[in-house]
C-alpha positions, 0 to 999 in steps of 0.5 A: 611508174609513169603518170600518163594522166598528166594534164593541164590544170586550171584549164578545163572550164571557166570559172564563170561558167561554173559560177553560173551553173551554181547560181542556176542550181540555186534557182532551181532549188528554191523554185522547187520548194513548196510555197508554204515553206517559202512563206513560212520559213525563217528567211535569214536562216534559210539563206545561211543554210543555202550559203553553207550548201553552195559556198566553195572551199579555197584551193589549198595545195600544201607546197611545203609538205611535198615529198619525193619517190625515187625509182630506177627506170629504163628510159627510151632513147627517143624520149631523151631531150634534145642535145643528148647524144644517143647511139641509137633511138630504139635502145633504152638507158637506165636512169633515176626517176623522181616522183614528186607529190604535193598534197592538197585538201580542196575538192579536186574538181577545182583544179578543172576551173580556169580562173578569170585571169590566166595565161597559157602556161598552166601547171601540168600535173596528175591528180592521185587521190589527194595529191598532185604528181609530177614525174621528173627524169634525171638525165644529167649527173646533177639535179639542177634541172629537176630543181628548176622544174619543181620551182617552176611547177610550184610557182605556177601552182601558187599563181593559179591558186591565188587567181582562182581563189580571188574568184572563189572569195569574191563568189562567196562574198556575194553568195548570201546577196545572191541567195537572198535576191533569188529567195525574195523574188520567189517570195514576191512571186508567190505573194503576188499570185496569192494577191491575185487570187483573192479576187477570184469569186470562188475560194481555193480548195485547201490542201489537207495534211500537207507534209513538211519537207523542210522548215527552219523555225526561229530559235524560239520555235525549237522543239524540246527534246523529251528525255524519258526516265526509265528504271532498270528492274532490280537495280537502284532507282536511278533514272536512265535517259532514253530518247522518246520514239516520237522524237527519234522518228522525227529526227530520222524523218528530217535526216531522210528529207535531207538525204532526198535532197542530196539525191535531187541535187548530185551536182551540188553534193557529190563532191562533198566529203563525209564531214561536209555532208554530215554538217548539213544534217547538223545544220538541219537538226540544230535549229529544230530541237533544243536540249533539256536542261541538263542535256546538250543539243546536236553536236559532232565529236568525231570525224562523222558522228552526229550526237545527242547527249544527256549528262555525258551519255549518248541517247542518239548516235548517227554515223555517216559513212560512204558505202565501201562494200559489205565489210566496211559496212559491218565495221560501221555497225561495230563502231556504232556499238562502241558508242552506246552505253544506255539501254534504249539508245537510238541509232542511225547509219547513214550511207552515201552511195556513189555506185551507179548500181544503187539497187545492188548496194541496197540489196547487199546492205539489207542482206548483210546487216542480218549477218551481224552477231547483234542483229535480232530482227527488222522492225519496219520500213519507212521508205524504200531506203530507210529501214529500221531494226532491233539490235542487242548489245554485243555482251548483253543480249538482254539490252536492246536498241534500235537501229535505222539504216538510211542509204542515199544515192549521190553518184560522182558527176 
């Protein structure tokens, strides 16, 4: 196995250009927001939200977790280094080949960025999944040359990671100030425009029923999450908590608004992992709602769960997943069923679709969901990619719950 895709890391694009593009994205995002939002949103919380959206995670190559795999391969005589006596360059020789892997946890796109301080000897490796790979052929009887090559690679990785992380830390440190400055400039422009409008002799036409696309109220403006007690027929009169349908659709609308935001800014969100995209939903929902006195507000308990709990039970569950085909999608529904304990629990499946053919994925999802054994019927469609269904519990067809399917197109860039 030859890593033909080995290339020089940290050298494709300057960090300065990358940083400038992010700042332009922030500018574009704020400019596209409505005047009502800019004037009415809590500025500090909105700045914090954009900071979480645009901050950059550090490069993190875990040098000490390196592992190797050894194989015997035929090495062409022409590929031997100078100094070796080869009887024929057309022949080949069987040699031990070591494949070294260094795991990393950062966004692989960071390996394209050239730090502000650099030389002309960046590390040359292949990127496969969450590992950096390097191939070494054992030409001599010992492995001293390989050990030296490994040390050189590791020193280069440490040096370039430190240099780029220094740039990243500086960017993150200045990011709140950058966001605040852009926001305040936009707000000032709006206020100035409105001040000029006051001098017009004709009153402005007032828009009616302007929809809210994104608002983060201050804490004292949080909406209460109503928990409606219900009593099961033929059972002791113990209140069974359910989420009101009004609140359920209010939560889903906020999720849908944020999902559309992902689609509008693929350059910002396409590199995010499931957990990071999920956290954006949590940041949106948490300030909007306040749990009842005995309940908890939104939280995360697993890798991708969004949960609203009441007295230890789930009354709203959302699962965030990347689309990985029909089989994986149906397993996600099964996973959700394992969370539910109360009748009338409200749930959602949020699918992030990287496939270029989004329409085909949408058709596959909406057709395959009907094949699930707990599927009852389609209820309504709130958006082109937001559909609502009625399901039953696997072992009790009398117990039913509502499931929202929400898909958002975030192609890799």
